[in-house]
GUVOSE-340886 format. One record per residue: residue in three letters; x, y, z of N, C-alpha, C in turn. Coordinates in steps of 0.05 Angstrom, whole numbers, plus 32768, in hexadecimal, padded with zeros to 4 digits. Layout:
<nodes>
ALAXYZXYZXYZ
...
</nodes>
This chain:
<nodes>
MET89157FFC81558903800D816588FB7FFE817E
ALA88FD800B819488F77FFE81AE88D97FFA81B1
PRO88D17FE481BE88B47FE181C288A87FF881D2
GLY8890800081CA8883801581D8888A803181CE
GLN889A803381B888A1804D81AD889080538195
ILE888B806C8190887E80758178889380788163
GLY88908069814D88A68068813988A5807F8126
ALA88BB8083811788BC8098810388A6809480EF
GLY889A80AA80E7888380A880D5886980A180E2
GLN8869809D80FC88508096810B884A80AC8120
GLY885180C5811A884B80D9812D886480E0813E
ALA885F80EF8153887580F88164888380E18172
ALA889E80E2817488AD80CC818088AE80CF819E
ARG889780C881AB889780C981C8888E80AE81D2
PRO889780A681EB8892808B81F48875808581FA
VAL886D806C81F48853806281FC88598048820A
GLY885C804982248864803282348850802B8249
ALA8855801582568844800C826B8849801C8285
GLY883980168299883E802282B38829803682BC
ARG8817803E82A98801805082B187E8804082B3
GLY87D7804582C787BE803882C987AB804182B3
VAL879A802E82AA8787803582958774804A829D
ASN876D804B82B78759805E82C18766807782CE
THR8780807982CE878D808F82DB87A1809C82C8
GLY87AA80B482CF87BF80C282C087B280D582AC
PRO87C380E782A187B980FB828E87AF80F18274
ASP87B780D9826C87AF80CE8252879880B98254
ALA878E80B5826D877980A18271875F80A88263
ILE87518094825A87378098824C87208094825F
ARG870D80A6825E86F580A5826F86DC809C8260
ARG86DD809E824686C68097823686CF808C821B
VAL86C38076821286CA806B81F886B0806881E7
ALA86B2807081CE869C806D81BB86A4805C81A4
VAL86948048819E8699803681888687803F8171
VAL8692804381598683804C814286858037812C
ILE866D802F8122866C8019810E865A802280F7
PRO8666802780E08655802D80C88649801280BD
VAL8630801480B586217FFC80AC861380028092
HIS86187FF2807D86097FF5806486037FD9805A
ASN85EA7FD0805E85E17FB6805485F47F9F805D
GLU85F67F9B807786097F88808285FB7F718091
GLU85E27F6A808985D37F56809885E27F3B809A
GLN85F37F35808786027F1C808886167F1A809F
HIS86227F3180A586387F3180B986317F4180D3
LEU861B7F5080D386177F6480E886147F588104
GLU86047F43810685FF7F38812186197F2F812E
ARG862A7F22811F86447F19812B86557F318133
ALA86557F45812186657F5D8127865C7F6B8140
LEU86427F6E814386377F7C815A863A7F6C8174
THR86377F528171863B7F40818986587F438193
ALA866B7F45818086877F488188868C7F638196
VAL86807F78818B86837F92819886767F9281B4
ARG865F7F8581B686527F8481D086647F7581E5
ALA86727F6181DC86857F5381EE869C7F6581F6
ALA86A67F7581E386BC7F8881E986B27F9D81FC
GLU86997FA681F8868D7FBA820A868B7FAE8227
ALA86817F968229867E7F89824386997F868251
ARG86AE7F81824286C97F7F824E86D17F9A825B
VAL86CC7FB0824D86D27FCA825986C27FCF8272
VAL86A87FC9827186967FCD828886A07FBD82A0
ALA86A97FA4829B86B37F9382B186CE7F9B82BC
GLU86E07FA482AA86FB7FA982B387017FC682B8
LEU86F27FD882AB86F87FF582AE86DE800382B5
PRO86D4800082CD86BA800A82D486B8802982D3
GLY86CE803782D286CE805482D186CC805E82B4
VAL86CB804C82A186CB8054828486AE80518279
ALA86A38066826F868880658262868B805B8246
VAL8678804B823C8679803F8222866080478212
GLN8664804E81F9864E805481E68654804681CC
VAL863F803C81BE8642803081A4862E803E8191
VAL86388047817A86288055816786288044814D
LEU8611803A8145860E802C812C8603803F8117
VAL861280448102860A805780ED85FF804780D5
LEU85E5804580D385D8803680BD85D5804880A5
ASP85E68044809185E68055807A85D880488063
SER85C08052805C85B1804A804485AD802C8044
CYS85A68020805A85A28003805B85877FFB8050
THR85867FE8803F856D7FDE803385697FC0803A
ASP857A7FB5804A85777F998052856D7F98806F
ARG85747F83807E856A7F808099857E7F8A80AE
SER85907F9B80A685A47FA580B985977FB380D1
LEU85837FC480CC85767FD280E185687FBF80F5
GLN855A7FAB80EA854D7F9880FC85617F88810C
MET85787F838101858C7F748110859A7F858125
ALA859C7FA0812085A97FB2813385977FB9814A
GLU857D7FBA8145856A7FC4815A856B7FB58174
PRO856E7F9A8174856F7F8D818E85877F95819F
PHE859D7F9C819285B57FA481A185B07FBF81AE
SER85A47FD281A0859E7FEC81AC85877FEA81BF
GLY85757FD881BB855E7FD581CD85667FC981E7
GLU857B7FB981E885837FAC820085987FBC8210
ASP85A37FD1820485B97FE0821185B67FFD8208
ASP85B0800F821B85AC802B821485C68039820E
ARG85DD802B821085F68037820785FA803481E9
TRP85E8802681DC85EA802281BF85D6803481B2
ALA85DE8041819C85CD8053818D85CE804C816F
ILE85B7804E816285B5804A814585B180658137
LEU85C3806B812485C18084811585BC807E80F8
PRO85A3808280EE859E807D80D185A6809680C1
VAL85B5809180AB85BE80A6809985BB809D807D
SER85BE80AF806A85BB80A8804D85D280B4803D
TYR85EA80AE8045860280B98038860C80A78021
ARG860A808D8025861880798014863580808012
SER864180868029865D808F802A866880878045
VAL867D807680458688806D805E86958084806E
GLY86A28097806086AE80AD806E869980BE807C
ASN868380C4806E866E80D4807A866180C58091
SER865E80AA808E8651809A80A38663809A80BC
ARG867D809680B9868E809680D0868E80B180DE
ARG868F80C680CE868F80E180D9867580E680E8
ALA865E80DF80DD864580E380EB864380D38105
GLY864E80BB8104864E80AB811D865F80B88133
VAL867680C2812B868880CF813F867A80E88149
ASP866E80F88137866081108140864B81098155
THR863C80F48151862880EC8164863480E4817E
ALA864A80D5817D865880CC8195866380E481A5
LEU866E80F78197867A810E81A58664812081B0
ALA864D812281A38637813081AE862E812381C8
GLY862E810981C9862880FA81E2863C80FF81F8
ALA8655810581EF866A810B8203866A8128820C
GLY86578138820186548154820A8664816781FA
ARG866D815F81E2867C817281D1866A818181BE
THR866A819B81BF865981AB81AE866881C1819E
ALA868181C781A6869081DC8199869B81D3817E
PRO86A081E5816C86AC81DD815286C781D08155
ALA86CE81BF814286E881B2814386FE81C5813B
GLY871781BE8142872E81CD8138874181D5814D
GLY874881C48160875D81CA8173875581DD8189
THR873B81DF818F873181F181A4873481E381BF
ALA872F81F381D4873081E881EF871B81D181F2
ALA870581D481E486F081BF81E586FB81A581D9
ASP870C81A781C48718819081B8872A818281CC
GLU873A819181DA874D818581EE873D81788205
ALA87268182820B87158176821F870C815A8217
MET870E815481FD8707813A81F4871F812681F5
ARG8734812D8202874C811C8204874681028212
ASP873281028224872C80E98233871580DA8226
VAL870F80E1820D86FA80D281FE870880C281E7
TRP870280A981E5870F809781D186FA808F81BC
LEU8702809081A286F18088818C86FC806E8180
ALA86ED8059818386F4803F817886E380398160
ASN86F18033814986E3802F813086E780128126
THR86D08007811D86D27FED811086BD7FEC80FA
ASP86BA7FD580ED86A77FD280D786927FBD80DD
ALA867C7FBE80CE86657FAD80D386697F9080C8
ASP867F7F8C80B986857F7180B0869D7F6580BF
SER86A37F7180D686BB7F6980E586B57F608101
CYS86C77F51810C86C37F45812786DA7F4D8139
VAL86D67F5E814C86EC7F67815E86F07F538174
PRO87097F51817E870E7F3F819587027F4B81AF
GLU86FE7F3A81C286F17F4381DB87027F5981E9
HIS871C7F5781E7872E7F6B81F587337F8481E4
TRP87267F8781CE872B7F9C81BB872B7FB881C7
LEU87167FBE81D587147FD981E187277FDC81F9
VAL87287FC8820A873A7FCA822287577FCE8219
ARG87607FC08205877B7FC381FC87807FDF81F0
GLN876D7FE981E18771800481D68772801981ED
LEU876280158201876380288217877D80268228
GLU8788800E822987A2800B823687B7801B8227
LEU87B78018820C87CB802781FC87C6804581FE
ALA87AD804D81FF87A7806A820287B18074821D
ALA87AC8065823287B6806E824D87D4806F824E
ALA87E18060823D87FF8061823B880980778229
GLY87F78086821D87FF809D820E87F8809E81F1
ALA87EC808881E687E5808881CA87CD809A81C4
ASP87CF80A881AE87B880B881A587A880A9818F
VAL87B68096818287AA8086816C87B4806A816F
VAL87A28057816B87AA803A816B87A0802E8150
LEU87B48025814087AF8018812787B17FFA812A
GLY879A7FEC8128879B7FCF812C879D7FC18111
THR879F7FA7811387A07F9680FB87857F8880F6
VAL87827F7E80DD876A7F6D80D787747F5480CA
GLN87627F4080CA87677F2680BD874E7F1D80AF
PRO874F7F17809587377F0D8087872E7EF38094
ASP87147EF0809787087ED980A3870D7EC08092
PRO871C7EAD809C87227E95808C87097E868083
SER86F47E87809386DB7E78808C86CD7E848074
GLY86D37E9D806C86C67EA9805586D87EB28040
THR86F17EA8804087057EB1802D87117E99801F
HIS87137E9B8004871F7E857FF5873C7E817FFE
TYR87447E688000875E7E62800C87757E6E7FFC
GLU87737E707FE287897E7C7FD2878B7E9A7FD8
LEU87747EA77FDA87747EC47FE0877F7EC87FFD
LEU87777EB7800F87817EBA802A879F7EB6802B
ALA87AA7EA3801C87C77E9F801B87D57EB78010
ARG87CA7EC37FFB87D67EDB7FEF87D67EF28003
TRP87BF7EF4801287BD7F0A802587D37F07803B
HIS87D57EEF804687E87EEA805C88057EED8052
ALA880A7EE8803888257EEB802E882D7F08802D
ARG881A7F1A802C881F7F37802A881B7F468045
HIS88117F388059880A7F46807288157F35808A
VAL882A7F3F809688367F3280AD882C7F4080C6
PHE881F7F3180D888157F3D80F0882C7F458103
SER882D7F5E810B88427F66811C883B7F818129
GLU884A7F88813E88487FA2814988567FB68135
HIS884F7FCF8137885B7FE4812588567FDE8108
HIS883F7FD2810288387FCC80E688317FE680D7
PRO88317FE580BC882C7FFE80AD880F800280A4
HIS87FD7FF180AD87E27FF180A187CE800380B0
VAL87B9800B80A187A3801B80AD8789800E80A4
TYR8778800780B8875F7FFA80B28749800880C1
GLY8734801180B3871D801D80C1870F800A80D3
ALA87127FF080CE87067FDB80DE87147FD880F9
ASN872B7FE480FD873A7FE18116874A7FFA811B
LEU873D800F8122874980298126873E8037813E
GLY874F803F81518747804D816887578067816B
LEU874A807C8176875980958179874B80A6818D
ARG875C80B88198875280CB81AC874180E0819E
ALA872B80E881AA871880FB819E872681168199
SER8737811E81AC8744813881A8875681388190
SER87648121818A8775811F81728763811F8159
TYR874D8111815A873A811081448731812C813D
LEU8728813B8151871E8156814C873481698142
ASP874C8164814C876281768144876881758126
VAL8763815F81198769815C80FD874F815D80EB
GLY8739816480F88720816880E8870F814F80E4
GLY8717813980F08706812180EF8707811180D5
PHE86F680FD80D286F580ED80BA86ED80FF80A2
PRO86FB80FD808C86F2810C807486D881008069
ALA86C88111805D86AE8108805186B380FD8036
VAL86BF80E5803486C680D8801B86BB80BC801B
ASP86BB80AF800386B08095800086C4807E8004
PHE86DE8085800686F28070800B870B807E8016
ASP871C806E802287368077802D8732808C8043
GLU871B808D804F871780A080658729809A807D
ASP872F80818081874080798097875D80818092
ARG8767807C807A878380838074878780A18074
THR877380AF8069877680CC8068877680D88084
LEU876580CE8096876580D780B2878080D180BF
VAL878A80B980BB87A480B280C987BB80C280BD
ASP87BB80C880A387D080D9809887CF80F480A5
ARG87B780FF80AA87B5811980B787BF811780D4
LEU87B9810180E187C280FD80FD87E080FB80FF
ARG87EC80ED80EC880A80EC80EB8816810880E8
SER880A811780D68815813280D18811814480E9
SER87FD813F80F987F7814F8111880981498128
GLY881881338127882A812B813D881D811A8151
ALA8805810F814B87F880FD815E880980E48164
ALA880780DA817C881680C28184880780AA817A
ILE8812809C81678805808681598813806B8160
VAL880280588168880C803D816D87FF802A8159
SER8810801A814C88068005813A880B7FEA8148
THR87F57FDA814B87F77FC2815B87E77FAB814F
ASP87F17F93815487E27F7B814C87D37F6F8164
SER87D37F7D817B87C77F72819387A97F758194
THR879D7F82818087807F86817F87757F7B8165
ARG87807F66815A87797F5D813F875B7F57813C
VAL87507F61812687337F5E811F872F7F4B8108
LEU871C7F3A810A87157F2880F587007F3680E3
THR87067F3780C986F47F4580B786EC7F33809F
SER86D77F3B809286CD7F2C807B86E27F298065
GLY86E37F12805986F57F0E804386E87F118028
ARG86D17F1F802786C27F22800E86D27F347FFB
THR86CC7F307FE286DA7F417FCD86C67F547FC0
ALA86AD7F547FC986997F687FC086907F777FD9
GLY869C7F8F7FDD86967F9D7FF586827FB37FF2
ARG867F7FC38008866C7FD9800886787FF48001
ALA86927FF6800586A08010800086B3800C7FE8
PRO86B2801F7FD486C4801D7FBE86E180207FC8
ARG86F380107FBD870F80117FC48714800B7FE1
GLY87027FFC7FED87057FF4800987147FDA800B
PHE87127FCC802387207FB4802787187F9E8014
ALA86FE7F9C800E86F57F877FFB87017F8C7FDF
ALA87037FA57FD7870F7FAB7FBD872C7FA37FBC
TYR873A7FA77FD387567F9F7FD487587F817FD2
LEU87467F727FE087477F557FDE87417F4C7FC1
LEU872E7F597FB487287F527F9887407F567F86
ALA874E7F6C7F8A87667F717F7A877B7F5C7F80
LEU877D7F547F9987917F407FA1878A7F257F94
ALA87707F1F7F9387677F057F88876C7F057F6A
GLN876B7F1C7F5D876F7F1D7F40878C7F217F38
SER879E7F257F4B87BA7F2A7F4587C87F107F3D
</nodes>
């Protein structure tokens, strides 16, 4: 498969190449919203939000025509997550805190996106309407509260979007500082970092709002909301790019917040 092509099984086979400006062309993004579900993440939250703030600052510096919004969805938090998040929203009016009581990562992501799209002026029902297509220049970047995105995370996703991508699937890497060396070795033995990789991670997922609305958004489930959404996007013919160029560092814990999530996978790997 040639570089810059959408591969078989990854949506429509149309080119995603360089040559278009990030701020120009029919696929350019004018607004990006970062959505982060949070459930009792006081141990990791400050580092996660500091990383997102750096990625936001990079967009502001390099892409002044792109508006940025960050939505923190605090779901049933009983620890100090709210107190840790408040300084970020207090210092930057582009950041919003949304308290919910779902105890469900799928519901939390969905609520965060709904809030972001309302901020982008979307009020019509979802489902392939003209209002949905008007959201083509809005980008939804998703990560997790126990993860640390690279500074170029958003800029790179917007570059790929301007080149024609509707969905960008990034990679993750367990944090070596918090992961047992044997588990880390097992993980790396099964995950080769590369372009056109087969993985889907909610901690590193970006997509065009029009594509998101076209397939009905995140399902209201407690796990696999990311994979279910991407399966729907593949079936819809969305142009999907899988890349290692936006790799996210994530917690290597084996006791996570979502059932059958990344931590559960690491636990199974540790026990294998």
